[in-house]
N, C-alpha and C positions, 0 to 999 in steps of 0.2 A: 441878610444871610444869616450872620448873628442873630437876629429876633426869631426865625424859624429855630436854632440853637438853643435859645434860650425858651422859648412856648415847650420844645420838646421836653426838656429837661425840667420844666413846671410840671410838665402833666406826668412825667415819672416820679415826681417826687410826690406830687397831690394825689396820684393810684396807688402808691406804698401808704402812704399817710392813712386811706381810707383803707387799705387790707388791713393794715396794723389797727385799726379803731373798731374794724367788726369782729379781729379775733379778740382783742382787749372787751368788747362788747360782751360777747360768750362766757357766762359762767364758767371758772374753774370746773375741769373734769366731765365738762359737755361738747357736744359736736353737732354740727347740721351734714349730713352727704345726703347728696342726691345724684342719681345716676340716671342719665338719659340719651337714648340713642349712644350708648359708648364714649360717654361723656363724663366725667366726674367735678362736682362742685363738692367743695367740701371745707366748712369753716370748724377746726377745733382747739381746742383751748385746755393744757393739762387734760386731754381723755384719753382713757385706756384704747392702747392699740388694737387691742383683742376685740373688743367692742364695736371699733369702727370697722377693722375684717368683716365682723360676724354683718352688719347693716349692709355694705357693700355688696358682699355674697346673697342677702335676701334680696336686695332691689335688681342685681345684674342676676342672678340666677347662677352664682359660680357657686361650687363649696372650696372652702378655704379649710387647710390644714396646717396647724401651726405649734411649734411650743413657746410660743411668747407668755408669758406671765400677766396677772392683772396689773402690775406694778409698772409695764413700760408703759408708758405716757405720751404722747405730743402735740404739740402745737404748731398747726399746718393752717396755712389759706389757698386753696386750689379754686380756680375759676375754671371751668369749662376746659379740662386739658382730658386728652385722650386716657380712657380707665388705663392700659397698660403703663402708660407714663406715670398717671397718678400713683398705682399699685408703688409701682418702683421707686416713687420719690416718698413713700411711707416707708419702706422696707429694703433696704438692703439685698438682703440676702431672700429675694424671693424668688420662683420657678415659676412661671406661667405655663398650663397646658390648652392647648386650641381643638375644636373641631371644626372641621371645614363642612360647610352645606357643598354638595358634591352638582347641587343644579345654579347655583348663583357664582360659584367657587370665592366665596367668601369666609372668613373663620374669624372664630370667636370664641374667648377665653371661657374655659369649662372648668379649671382647677388652679387652684394656687397653691402653692405649700411655702410657707415662710419660715425660716429659722431665726432664733434670737441670735444676736451678735453676743458672741465668744468675748467675755470679760475674763483676761488674764488677772490675777491677784497682783496686786503691788507688792512694794519691797514689804517683809515683815509680814506679809499675810498669806493664809494658805486658802485654797480651794473651799468655795462655800461659807468663809469666815466674811464680815465685813468688818470688823475690828483687827485693828493689826496686831501681831502675836508680841509678846513680850520679848523683847531681844535682850540676851545674856551676854555682857559687854565682857570680851574676855582679853587677853593681854595676847601680841601676834606670837606664835611660835612656830621656829623653825620648823619648815616641812622637806623632807627629802622625795622627790621622785623617782618611784622604782621603773626601771623600763621593764617592759613586758619581755615574759621570757619569749626564746625564739620557737619561731612556729616549726613544728616538722616538715619537711619536704614531703611536697605530692607524691601521690602514688604515680608511678611510674612504670611504664607495661613496652619491653623489648620484644620484638619479631627478630629472629636471625633467620632466612631463609634459607641457610646451609645446613641448617640443623631439622632435621626429622621431629615433627610434632608428637610429644609423648603418648602413649593412648591411654586413656582411662582404664583401670580396669572395673570389669563390672562386677556388680554384687552378687550377680546371678553364677551361679556355675552350674554346668551339665549334667 
């Protein structure tokens, strides 16, 4: 039993090392993608994500729409994973659209919309800046908290059934 566990562990370690070697052997900024019968194989080493999606779209006849910039890069190794799972591993913010073949009752991906991940500015940064702003050092000052002004009461409507309703005077006179 222990021999089987050790053999399984060694196999897992060796396959992980082989995947890492394949990715490392790939020059920076390059990738190889192959789509075959709704399965995706991909080896990428710091490759632009938008270019990878364009290639997958060409091979699988899928329309890709995204706001991902060319600066978004990825290093990944996928070996015959389902096309849907592969796309989800490449982008967390992916929405897939399907079309169904009515005769065979099968569906296939026809369109993918991928949104770039929102990056919040860190402390001392403003939106659109990658450099921290210079922060002015100030001495702590006492602050007073003002209570908000009281709210006016909401509109109230009262109906007294014992009083007859006032008739509106019409602006037309005979």
